[in-house]
mmCIF file of the N, C-alpha and C atoms, coordinates in Angstrom:
data_MODEL
# 
_entry.id   MODEL 
# 
loop_
_atom_site.group_PDB 
_atom_site.id 
_atom_site.type_symbol 
_atom_site.label_atom_id 
_atom_site.label_alt_id 
_atom_site.label_comp_id 
_atom_site.label_asym_id 
_atom_site.label_entity_id 
_atom_site.label_seq_id 
_atom_site.pdbx_PDB_ins_code 
_atom_site.Cartn_x 
_atom_site.Cartn_y 
_atom_site.Cartn_z 
_atom_site.occupancy 
_atom_site.B_iso_or_equiv 
_atom_site.pdbx_formal_charge 
_atom_site.auth_seq_id 
_atom_site.auth_comp_id 
_atom_site.auth_asym_id 
_atom_site.auth_atom_id 
_atom_site.pdbx_PDB_model_num 
ATOM 1   N N  . UNK A 1 1  ? 76.243 115.877 56.533 1.00 0.00 ? 1  UNK A N  1 
ATOM 2   C CA . UNK A 1 1  ? 75.475 116.696 55.613 1.00 0.00 ? 1  UNK A CA 1 
ATOM 3   C C  . UNK A 1 1  ? 75.144 118.064 56.205 1.00 0.00 ? 1  UNK A C  1 
ATOM 4   N N  . UNK A 1 2  ? 74.963 118.131 57.500 1.00 0.00 ? 2  UNK A N  1 
ATOM 5   C CA . UNK A 1 2  ? 74.640 119.401 58.155 1.00 0.00 ? 2  UNK A CA 1 
ATOM 6   C C  . UNK A 1 2  ? 75.870 120.153 58.638 1.00 0.00 ? 2  UNK A C  1 
ATOM 7   N N  . UNK A 1 3  ? 77.047 119.652 58.326 1.00 0.00 ? 3  UNK A N  1 
ATOM 8   C CA . UNK A 1 3  ? 78.286 120.270 58.781 1.00 0.00 ? 3  UNK A CA 1 
ATOM 9   C C  . UNK A 1 3  ? 78.374 121.763 58.481 1.00 0.00 ? 3  UNK A C  1 
ATOM 10  N N  . UNK A 1 4  ? 78.039 122.236 57.265 1.00 0.00 ? 4  UNK A N  1 
ATOM 11  C CA . UNK A 1 4  ? 78.133 123.683 57.017 1.00 0.00 ? 4  UNK A CA 1 
ATOM 12  C C  . UNK A 1 4  ? 77.219 124.503 57.931 1.00 0.00 ? 4  UNK A C  1 
ATOM 13  N N  . UNK A 1 5  ? 76.028 124.002 58.193 1.00 0.00 ? 5  UNK A N  1 
ATOM 14  C CA . UNK A 1 5  ? 75.108 124.727 59.080 1.00 0.00 ? 5  UNK A CA 1 
ATOM 15  C C  . UNK A 1 5  ? 75.661 124.797 60.493 1.00 0.00 ? 5  UNK A C  1 
ATOM 16  N N  . UNK A 1 6  ? 76.161 123.669 61.000 1.00 0.00 ? 6  UNK A N  1 
ATOM 17  C CA . UNK A 1 6  ? 76.713 123.657 62.350 1.00 0.00 ? 6  UNK A CA 1 
ATOM 18  C C  . UNK A 1 6  ? 77.953 124.530 62.452 1.00 0.00 ? 6  UNK A C  1 
ATOM 19  N N  . UNK A 1 7  ? 78.748 124.568 61.413 1.00 0.00 ? 7  UNK A N  1 
ATOM 20  C CA . UNK A 1 7  ? 79.934 125.425 61.404 1.00 0.00 ? 7  UNK A CA 1 
ATOM 21  C C  . UNK A 1 7  ? 79.541 126.895 61.464 1.00 0.00 ? 7  UNK A C  1 
ATOM 22  N N  . UNK A 1 8  ? 78.513 127.259 60.723 1.00 0.00 ? 8  UNK A N  1 
ATOM 23  C CA . UNK A 1 8  ? 78.022 128.640 60.743 1.00 0.00 ? 8  UNK A CA 1 
ATOM 24  C C  . UNK A 1 8  ? 77.502 129.007 62.127 1.00 0.00 ? 8  UNK A C  1 
ATOM 25  N N  . UNK A 1 9  ? 76.692 128.137 62.700 1.00 0.00 ? 9  UNK A N  1 
ATOM 26  C CA . UNK A 1 9  ? 76.133 128.399 64.029 1.00 0.00 ? 9  UNK A CA 1 
ATOM 27  C C  . UNK A 1 9  ? 77.248 128.569 65.049 1.00 0.00 ? 9  UNK A C  1 
ATOM 28  N N  . UNK A 1 10 ? 78.204 127.656 65.033 1.00 0.00 ? 10 UNK A N  1 
ATOM 29  C CA . UNK A 1 10 ? 79.325 127.730 65.983 1.00 0.00 ? 10 UNK A CA 1 
ATOM 30  C C  . UNK A 1 10 ? 80.115 129.023 65.799 1.00 0.00 ? 10 UNK A C  1 
ATOM 31  N N  . UNK A 1 11 ? 80.353 129.418 64.555 1.00 0.00 ? 11 UNK A N  1 
ATOM 32  C CA . UNK A 1 11 ? 81.112 130.644 64.285 1.00 0.00 ? 11 UNK A CA 1 
ATOM 33  C C  . UNK A 1 11 ? 80.371 131.884 64.783 1.00 0.00 ? 11 UNK A C  1 
ATOM 34  N N  . UNK A 1 12 ? 79.069 131.920 64.590 1.00 0.00 ? 12 UNK A N  1 
ATOM 35  C CA . UNK A 1 12 ? 78.276 133.064 65.055 1.00 0.00 ? 12 UNK A CA 1 
ATOM 36  C C  . UNK A 1 12 ? 78.316 133.153 66.576 1.00 0.00 ? 12 UNK A C  1 
ATOM 37  N N  . UNK A 1 13 ? 78.097 132.034 67.239 1.00 0.00 ? 13 UNK A N  1 
ATOM 38  C CA . UNK A 1 13 ? 78.094 132.028 68.713 1.00 0.00 ? 13 UNK A CA 1 
ATOM 39  C C  . UNK A 1 13 ? 79.460 132.427 69.253 1.00 0.00 ? 13 UNK A C  1 
ATOM 40  N N  . UNK A 1 14 ? 80.514 131.849 68.702 1.00 0.00 ? 14 UNK A N  1 
ATOM 41  C CA . UNK A 1 14 ? 81.868 132.165 69.177 1.00 0.00 ? 14 UNK A CA 1 
ATOM 42  C C  . UNK A 1 14 ? 82.200 133.640 68.970 1.00 0.00 ? 14 UNK A C  1 
ATOM 43  N N  . UNK A 1 15 ? 81.854 134.178 67.816 1.00 0.00 ? 15 UNK A N  1 
ATOM 44  C CA . UNK A 1 15 ? 82.142 135.593 67.542 1.00 0.00 ? 15 UNK A CA 1 
ATOM 45  C C  . UNK A 1 15 ? 81.359 136.493 68.498 1.00 0.00 ? 15 UNK A C  1 
ATOM 46  N N  . UNK A 1 16 ? 80.103 136.151 68.736 1.00 0.00 ? 16 UNK A N  1 
ATOM 47  C CA . UNK A 1 16 ? 79.276 136.967 69.640 1.00 0.00 ? 16 UNK A CA 1 
ATOM 48  C C  . UNK A 1 16 ? 79.852 136.932 71.058 1.00 0.00 ? 16 UNK A C  1 
ATOM 49  N N  . UNK A 1 17 ? 80.249 135.753 71.525 1.00 0.00 ? 17 UNK A N  1 
ATOM 50  C CA . UNK A 1 17 ? 80.844 135.643 72.859 1.00 0.00 ? 17 UNK A CA 1 
ATOM 51  C C  . UNK A 1 17 ? 82.144 136.430 72.954 1.00 0.00 ? 17 UNK A C  1 
ATOM 52  N N  . UNK A 1 18 ? 82.998 136.329 71.927 1.00 0.00 ? 18 UNK A N  1 
ATOM 53  C CA . UNK A 1 18 ? 84.274 137.060 71.945 1.00 0.00 ? 18 UNK A CA 1 
ATOM 54  C C  . UNK A 1 18 ? 84.057 138.563 72.019 1.00 0.00 ? 18 UNK A C  1 
ATOM 55  N N  . UNK A 1 19 ? 82.969 139.040 71.412 1.00 0.00 ? 19 UNK A N  1 
ATOM 56  C CA . UNK A 1 19 ? 82.663 140.475 71.433 1.00 0.00 ? 19 UNK A CA 1 
ATOM 57  C C  . UNK A 1 19 ? 81.903 140.877 72.692 1.00 0.00 ? 19 UNK A C  1 
ATOM 58  N N  . UNK A 1 20 ? 81.506 139.900 73.496 1.00 0.00 ? 20 UNK A N  1 
ATOM 59  C CA . UNK A 1 20 ? 80.792 140.190 74.728 1.00 0.00 ? 20 UNK A CA 1 
ATOM 60  C C  . UNK A 1 20 ? 79.377 140.713 74.491 1.00 0.00 ? 20 UNK A C  1 
ATOM 61  N N  . UNK A 1 21 ? 78.748 140.245 73.423 1.00 0.00 ? 21 UNK A N  1 
ATOM 62  C CA . UNK A 1 21 ? 77.417 140.726 73.065 1.00 0.00 ? 21 UNK A CA 1 
ATOM 63  C C  . UNK A 1 21 ? 76.340 139.722 73.453 1.00 0.00 ? 21 UNK A C  1 
ATOM 64  N N  . UNK A 1 22 ? 75.228 140.231 73.923 1.00 0.00 ? 22 UNK A N  1 
ATOM 65  C CA . UNK A 1 22 ? 74.057 139.398 74.135 1.00 0.00 ? 22 UNK A CA 1 
ATOM 66  C C  . UNK A 1 22 ? 73.258 139.360 72.841 1.00 0.00 ? 22 UNK A C  1 
ATOM 67  N N  . UNK A 1 23 ? 72.274 138.487 72.790 1.00 0.00 ? 23 UNK A N  1 
ATOM 68  C CA . UNK A 1 23 ? 71.388 138.466 71.618 1.00 0.00 ? 23 UNK A CA 1 
ATOM 69  C C  . UNK A 1 23 ? 70.765 139.848 71.419 1.00 0.00 ? 23 UNK A C  1 
ATOM 70  N N  . UNK A 1 24 ? 70.331 140.434 72.503 1.00 0.00 ? 24 UNK A N  1 
ATOM 71  C CA . UNK A 1 24 ? 69.663 141.742 72.442 1.00 0.00 ? 24 UNK A CA 1 
ATOM 72  C C  . UNK A 1 24 ? 70.607 142.828 71.930 1.00 0.00 ? 24 UNK A C  1 
ATOM 73  N N  . UNK A 1 25 ? 71.836 142.849 72.459 1.00 0.00 ? 25 UNK A N  1 
ATOM 74  C CA . UNK A 1 25 ? 72.820 143.853 72.019 1.00 0.00 ? 25 UNK A CA 1 
ATOM 75  C C  . UNK A 1 25 ? 73.130 143.712 70.532 1.00 0.00 ? 25 UNK A C  1 
ATOM 76  N N  . UNK A 1 26 ? 73.359 142.475 70.104 1.00 0.00 ? 26 UNK A N  1 
ATOM 77  C CA . UNK A 1 26 ? 73.684 142.234 68.702 1.00 0.00 ? 26 UNK A CA 1 
ATOM 78  C C  . UNK A 1 26 ? 72.508 142.609 67.810 1.00 0.00 ? 26 UNK A C  1 
ATOM 79  N N  . UNK A 1 27 ? 71.323 142.235 68.206 1.00 0.00 ? 27 UNK A N  1 
ATOM 80  C CA . UNK A 1 27 ? 70.132 142.564 67.423 1.00 0.00 ? 27 UNK A CA 1 
ATOM 81  C C  . UNK A 1 27 ? 69.981 144.075 67.281 1.00 0.00 ? 27 UNK A C  1 
ATOM 82  N N  . UNK A 1 28 ? 70.209 144.791 68.345 1.00 0.00 ? 28 UNK A N  1 
ATOM 83  C CA . UNK A 1 28 ? 70.102 146.257 68.305 1.00 0.00 ? 28 UNK A CA 1 
ATOM 84  C C  . UNK A 1 28 ? 71.112 146.844 67.328 1.00 0.00 ? 28 UNK A C  1 
ATOM 85  N N  . UNK A 1 29 ? 72.340 146.333 67.363 1.00 0.00 ? 29 UNK A N  1 
ATOM 86  C CA . UNK A 1 29 ? 73.372 146.823 66.445 1.00 0.00 ? 29 UNK A CA 1 
ATOM 87  C C  . UNK A 1 29 ? 73.026 146.532 64.990 1.00 0.00 ? 29 UNK A C  1 
ATOM 88  N N  . UNK A 1 30 ? 72.286 145.442 64.762 1.00 0.00 ? 30 UNK A N  1 
ATOM 89  C CA . UNK A 1 30 ? 71.920 145.050 63.402 1.00 0.00 ? 30 UNK A CA 1 
ATOM 90  C C  . UNK A 1 30 ? 70.612 145.669 62.935 1.00 0.00 ? 30 UNK A C  1 
ATOM 91  N N  . UNK A 1 31 ? 69.833 146.180 63.871 1.00 0.00 ? 31 UNK A N  1 
ATOM 92  C CA . UNK A 1 31 ? 68.525 146.706 63.513 1.00 0.00 ? 31 UNK A CA 1 
ATOM 93  C C  . UNK A 1 31 ? 67.510 145.600 63.276 1.00 0.00 ? 31 UNK A C  1 
ATOM 94  N N  . UNK A 1 32 ? 67.627 144.527 64.054 1.00 0.00 ? 32 UNK A N  1 
ATOM 95  C CA . UNK A 1 32 ? 66.697 143.402 63.939 1.00 0.00 ? 32 UNK A CA 1 
ATOM 96  C C  . UNK A 1 32 ? 66.200 143.024 65.324 1.00 0.00 ? 32 UNK A C  1 
ATOM 97  N N  . UNK A 1 33 ? 65.463 141.939 65.413 1.00 0.00 ? 33 UNK A N  1 
ATOM 98  C CA . UNK A 1 33 ? 64.923 141.482 66.692 1.00 0.00 ? 33 UNK A CA 1 
ATOM 99  C C  . UNK A 1 33 ? 65.832 140.436 67.320 1.00 0.00 ? 33 UNK A C  1 
ATOM 100 N N  . UNK A 1 34 ? 65.795 140.384 68.640 1.00 0.00 ? 34 UNK A N  1 
ATOM 101 C CA . UNK A 1 34 ? 66.569 139.400 69.387 1.00 0.00 ? 34 UNK A CA 1 
ATOM 102 C C  . UNK A 1 34 ? 66.212 137.987 68.950 1.00 0.00 ? 34 UNK A C  1 
ATOM 103 N N  . UNK A 1 35 ? 64.950 137.766 68.645 1.00 0.00 ? 35 UNK A N  1 
ATOM 104 C CA . UNK A 1 35 ? 64.505 136.424 68.256 1.00 0.00 ? 35 UNK A CA 1 
ATOM 105 C C  . UNK A 1 35 ? 65.164 135.962 66.956 1.00 0.00 ? 35 UNK A C  1 
ATOM 106 N N  . UNK A 1 36 ? 65.516 136.890 66.086 1.00 0.00 ? 36 UNK A N  1 
ATOM 107 C CA . UNK A 1 36 ? 66.193 136.525 64.839 1.00 0.00 ? 36 UNK A CA 1 
ATOM 108 C C  . UNK A 1 36 ? 67.575 135.947 65.132 1.00 0.00 ? 36 UNK A C  1 
ATOM 109 N N  . UNK A 1 37 ? 68.266 136.540 66.079 1.00 0.00 ? 37 UNK A N  1 
ATOM 110 C CA . UNK A 1 37 ? 69.590 136.044 66.469 1.00 0.00 ? 37 UNK A CA 1 
ATOM 111 C C  . UNK A 1 37 ? 69.443 134.672 67.122 1.00 0.00 ? 37 UNK A C  1 
ATOM 112 N N  . UNK A 1 38 ? 68.476 134.549 67.989 1.00 0.00 ? 38 UNK A N  1 
ATOM 113 C CA . UNK A 1 38 ? 68.230 133.287 68.676 1.00 0.00 ? 38 UNK A CA 1 
ATOM 114 C C  . UNK A 1 38 ? 67.908 132.163 67.693 1.00 0.00 ? 38 UNK A C  1 
ATOM 115 N N  . UNK A 1 39 ? 67.085 132.455 66.687 1.00 0.00 ? 39 UNK A N  1 
ATOM 116 C CA . UNK A 1 39 ? 66.730 131.427 65.702 1.00 0.00 ? 39 UNK A CA 1 
ATOM 117 C C  . UNK A 1 39 ? 67.948 130.967 64.908 1.00 0.00 ? 39 UNK A C  1 
ATOM 118 N N  . UNK A 1 40 ? 68.829 131.883 64.574 1.00 0.00 ? 40 UNK A N  1 
ATOM 119 C CA . UNK A 1 40 ? 70.035 131.502 63.826 1.00 0.00 ? 40 UNK A CA 1 
ATOM 120 C C  . UNK A 1 40 ? 70.927 130.611 64.682 1.00 0.00 ? 40 UNK A C  1 
ATOM 121 N N  . UNK A 1 41 ? 71.140 131.016 65.923 1.00 0.00 ? 41 UNK A N  1 
ATOM 122 C CA . UNK A 1 41 ? 72.036 130.256 66.793 1.00 0.00 ? 41 UNK A CA 1 
ATOM 123 C C  . UNK A 1 41 ? 71.459 128.899 67.189 1.00 0.00 ? 41 UNK A C  1 
ATOM 124 N N  . UNK A 1 42 ? 70.159 128.745 67.127 1.00 0.00 ? 42 UNK A N  1 
ATOM 125 C CA . UNK A 1 42 ? 69.549 127.458 67.460 1.00 0.00 ? 42 UNK A CA 1 
ATOM 126 C C  . UNK A 1 42 ? 69.366 126.575 66.227 1.00 0.00 ? 42 UNK A C  1 
ATOM 127 N N  . UNK A 1 43 ? 69.668 127.120 65.044 1.00 0.00 ? 43 UNK A N  1 
ATOM 128 C CA . UNK A 1 43 ? 69.538 126.348 63.819 1.00 0.00 ? 43 UNK A CA 1 
ATOM 129 C C  . UNK A 1 43 ? 68.138 126.321 63.247 1.00 0.00 ? 43 UNK A C  1 
ATOM 130 N N  . UNK A 1 44 ? 67.265 127.188 63.740 1.00 0.00 ? 44 UNK A N  1 
ATOM 131 C CA . UNK A 1 44 ? 65.882 127.219 63.257 1.00 0.00 ? 44 UNK A CA 1 
ATOM 132 C C  . UNK A 1 44 ? 65.652 128.255 62.172 1.00 0.00 ? 44 UNK A C  1 
ATOM 133 N N  . UNK A 1 45 ? 66.713 128.847 61.656 1.00 0.00 ? 45 UNK A N  1 
ATOM 134 C CA . UNK A 1 45 ? 66.577 129.872 60.617 1.00 0.00 ? 45 UNK A CA 1 
ATOM 135 C C  . UNK A 1 45 ? 67.579 129.593 59.511 1.00 0.00 ? 45 UNK A C  1 
ATOM 136 N N  . UNK A 1 46 ? 67.240 130.047 58.342 1.00 0.00 ? 46 UNK A N  1 
ATOM 137 C CA . UNK A 1 46 ? 68.115 129.938 57.189 1.00 0.00 ? 46 UNK A CA 1 
ATOM 138 C C  . UNK A 1 46 ? 68.437 131.371 56.750 1.00 0.00 ? 46 UNK A C  1 
ATOM 139 N N  . UNK A 1 47 ? 69.478 131.975 57.344 1.00 0.00 ? 47 UNK A N  1 
ATOM 140 C CA . UNK A 1 47 ? 69.745 133.390 57.091 1.00 0.00 ? 47 UNK A CA 1 
ATOM 141 C C  . UNK A 1 47 ? 70.205 133.670 55.662 1.00 0.00 ? 47 UNK A C  1 
ATOM 142 N N  . UNK A 1 48 ? 69.815 134.822 55.177 1.00 0.00 ? 48 UNK A N  1 
ATOM 143 C CA . UNK A 1 48 ? 70.241 135.251 53.846 1.00 0.00 ? 48 UNK A CA 1 
ATOM 144 C C  . UNK A 1 48 ? 71.684 135.749 53.903 1.00 0.00 ? 48 UNK A C  1 
ATOM 145 N N  . UNK A 1 49 ? 72.301 135.857 52.754 1.00 0.00 ? 49 UNK A N  1 
ATOM 146 C CA . UNK A 1 49 ? 73.656 136.398 52.677 1.00 0.00 ? 49 UNK A CA 1 
ATOM 147 C C  . UNK A 1 49 ? 73.671 137.833 53.187 1.00 0.00 ? 49 UNK A C  1 
ATOM 148 N N  . UNK A 1 50 ? 72.632 138.591 52.882 1.00 0.00 ? 50 UNK A N  1 
ATOM 149 C CA . UNK A 1 50 ? 72.522 139.968 53.356 1.00 0.00 ? 50 UNK A CA 1 
ATOM 150 C C  . UNK A 1 50 ? 72.494 140.010 54.884 1.00 0.00 ? 50 UNK A C  1 
ATOM 151 N N  . UNK A 1 51 ? 71.723 139.123 55.501 1.00 0.00 ? 51 UNK A N  1 
ATOM 152 C CA . UNK A 1 51 ? 71.639 139.082 56.958 1.00 0.00 ? 51 UNK A CA 1 
ATOM 153 C C  . UNK A 1 51 ? 72.992 138.721 57.558 1.00 0.00 ? 51 UNK A C  1 
ATOM 154 N N  . UNK A 1 52 ? 73.669 137.736 56.988 1.00 0.00 ? 52 UNK A N  1 
ATOM 155 C CA . UNK A 1 52 ? 74.984 137.332 57.495 1.00 0.00 ? 52 UNK A CA 1 
ATOM 156 C C  . UNK A 1 52 ? 76.008 138.453 57.351 1.00 0.00 ? 52 UNK A C  1 
ATOM 157 N N  . UNK A 1 53 ? 75.896 139.225 56.286 1.00 0.00 ? 53 UNK A N  1 
ATOM 158 C CA . UNK A 1 53 ? 76.792 140.369 56.091 1.00 0.00 ? 53 UNK A CA 1 
ATOM 159 C C  . UNK A 1 53 ? 76.551 141.413 57.173 1.00 0.00 ? 53 UNK A C  1 
ATOM 160 N N  . UNK A 1 54 ? 75.294 141.707 57.468 1.00 0.00 ? 54 UNK A N  1 
ATOM 161 C CA . UNK A 1 54 ? 74.964 142.655 58.539 1.00 0.00 ? 54 UNK A CA 1 
ATOM 162 C C  . UNK A 1 54 ? 75.445 142.144 59.885 1.00 0.00 ? 54 UNK A C  1 
ATOM 163 N N  . UNK A 1 55 ? 75.317 140.851 60.102 1.00 0.00 ? 55 UNK A N  1 
ATOM 164 C CA . UNK A 1 55 ? 75.757 140.248 61.354 1.00 0.00 ? 55 UNK A CA 1 
ATOM 165 C C  . UNK A 1 55 ? 77.263 140.436 61.521 1.00 0.00 ? 55 UNK A C  1 
ATOM 166 N N  . UNK A 1 56 ? 78.011 140.170 60.473 1.00 0.00 ? 56 UNK A N  1 
ATOM 167 C CA . UNK A 1 56 ? 79.471 140.333 60.529 1.00 0.00 ? 56 UNK A CA 1 
ATOM 168 C C  . UNK A 1 56 ? 79.850 141.791 60.761 1.00 0.00 ? 56 UNK A C  1 
ATOM 169 N N  . UNK A 1 57 ? 79.177 142.708 60.093 1.00 0.00 ? 57 UNK A N  1 
ATOM 170 C CA . UNK A 1 57 ? 79.463 144.130 60.267 1.00 0.00 ? 57 UNK A CA 1 
ATOM 171 C C  . UNK A 1 57 ? 79.159 144.575 61.692 1.00 0.00 ? 57 UNK A C  1 
ATOM 172 N N  . UNK A 1 58 ? 78.059 144.094 62.259 1.00 0.00 ? 58 UNK A N  1 
ATOM 173 C CA . UNK A 1 58 ? 77.679 144.478 63.619 1.00 0.00 ? 58 UNK A CA 1 
ATOM 174 C C  . UNK A 1 58 ? 78.703 143.998 64.640 1.00 0.00 ? 58 UNK A C  1 
ATOM 175 N N  . UNK A 1 59 ? 79.395 142.900 64.334 1.00 0.00 ? 59 UNK A N  1 
ATOM 176 C CA . UNK A 1 59 ? 80.415 142.379 65.245 1.00 0.00 ? 59 UNK A CA 1 
ATOM 177 C C  . UNK A 1 59 ? 81.813 142.809 64.835 1.00 0.00 ? 59 UNK A C  1 
ATOM 178 N N  . UNK A 1 60 ? 81.881 143.708 63.841 1.00 0.00 ? 60 UNK A N  1 
ATOM 179 C CA . UNK A 1 60 ? 83.168 144.223 63.371 1.00 0.00 ? 60 UNK A CA 1 
ATOM 180 C C  . UNK A 1 60 ? 84.119 143.085 63.005 1.00 0.00 ? 60 UNK A C  1 
ATOM 181 N N  . UNK A 1 61 ? 83.592 142.177 62.221 1.00 0.00 ? 61 UNK A N  1 
ATOM 182 C CA . UNK A 1 61 ? 84.376 141.043 61.755 1.00 0.00 ? 61 UNK A CA 1 
ATOM 183 C C  . UNK A 1 61 ? 84.079 140.846 60.272 1.00 0.00 ? 61 UNK A C  1 
ATOM 184 N N  . UNK A 1 62 ? 84.701 139.880 59.667 1.00 0.00 ? 62 UNK A N  1 
ATOM 185 C CA . UNK A 1 62 ? 84.451 139.679 58.243 1.00 0.00 ? 62 UNK A CA 1 
ATOM 186 C C  . UNK A 1 62 ? 83.734 138.363 58.012 1.00 0.00 ? 62 UNK A C  1 
ATOM 187 N N  . UNK A 1 63 ? 82.992 138.341 56.953 1.00 0.00 ? 63 UNK A N  1 
ATOM 188 C CA . UNK A 1 63 ? 82.274 137.151 56.529 1.00 0.00 ? 63 UNK A CA 1 
ATOM 189 C C  . UNK A 1 63 ? 83.074 136.480 55.426 1.00 0.00 ? 63 UNK A C  1 
ATOM 190 N N  . UNK A 1 64 ? 83.418 135.242 55.632 1.00 0.00 ? 64 UNK A N  1 
ATOM 191 C CA . UNK A 1 64 ? 84.173 134.492 54.633 1.00 0.00 ? 64 UNK A CA 1 
ATOM 192 C C  . UNK A 1 64 ? 83.436 133.205 54.354 1.00 0.00 ? 64 UNK A C  1 
ATOM 193 N N  . UNK A 1 65 ? 83.127 132.987 53.075 1.00 0.00 ? 65 UNK A N  1 
ATOM 194 C CA . UNK A 1 65 ? 82.411 131.780 52.674 1.00 0.00 ? 65 UNK A CA 1 
ATOM 195 C C  . UNK A 1 65 ? 83.319 130.979 51.762 1.00 0.00 ? 65 UNK A C  1 
ATOM 196 N N  . UNK A 1 66 ? 83.510 129.737 52.118 1.00 0.00 ? 66 UNK A N  1 
ATOM 197 C CA . UNK A 1 66 ? 84.325 128.825 51.314 1.00 0.00 ? 66 UNK A CA 1 
ATOM 198 C C  . UNK A 1 66 ? 83.433 127.738 50.751 1.00 0.00 ? 66 UNK A C  1 
ATOM 199 N N  . UNK A 1 67 ? 83.509 127.547 49.466 1.00 0.00 ? 67 UNK A N  1 
ATOM 200 C CA . UNK A 1 67 ? 82.775 126.473 48.825 1.00 0.00 ? 67 UNK A CA 1 
ATOM 201 C C  . UNK A 1 67 ? 83.717 125.301 48.634 1.00 0.00 ? 67 UNK A C  1 
ATOM 202 N N  . UNK A 1 68 ? 83.322 124.187 49.155 1.00 0.00 ? 68 UNK A N  1 
ATOM 203 C CA . UNK A 1 68 ? 84.146 122.996 49.050 1.00 0.00 ? 68 UNK A CA 1 
ATOM 204 C C  . UNK A 1 68 ? 83.529 122.065 48.017 1.00 0.00 ? 68 UNK A C  1 
ATOM 205 N N  . UNK A 1 69 ? 84.332 121.573 47.125 1.00 0.00 ? 69 UNK A N  1 
ATOM 206 C CA . UNK A 1 69 ? 83.833 120.594 46.164 1.00 0.00 ? 69 UNK A CA 1 
ATOM 207 C C  . UNK A 1 69 ? 84.108 119.195 46.686 1.00 0.00 ? 69 UNK A C  1 
ATOM 208 N N  . UNK A 1 70 ? 83.266 118.292 46.298 1.00 0.00 ? 70 UNK A N  1 
ATOM 209 C CA . UNK A 1 70 ? 83.439 116.910 46.757 1.00 0.00 ? 70 UNK A CA 1 
ATOM 210 C C  . UNK A 1 70 ? 83.854 116.032 45.628 1.00 0.00 ? 70 UNK A C  1 
# 
């Protein structure tokens, strides 16, 4: 049931590592606080679509959302 959340968290962490960014660096590029990045990566936040779009832009990557039907 939590698979989509874990997939999002893993994708954010992997993208940040590939770009060589710290929480602080990424937060600065997004115009947010380091704690916001930390909360997302730890699963303690429910980010908005707007926030995820900014996150993708800050890492110069694209945001792709797939809806799966069951």
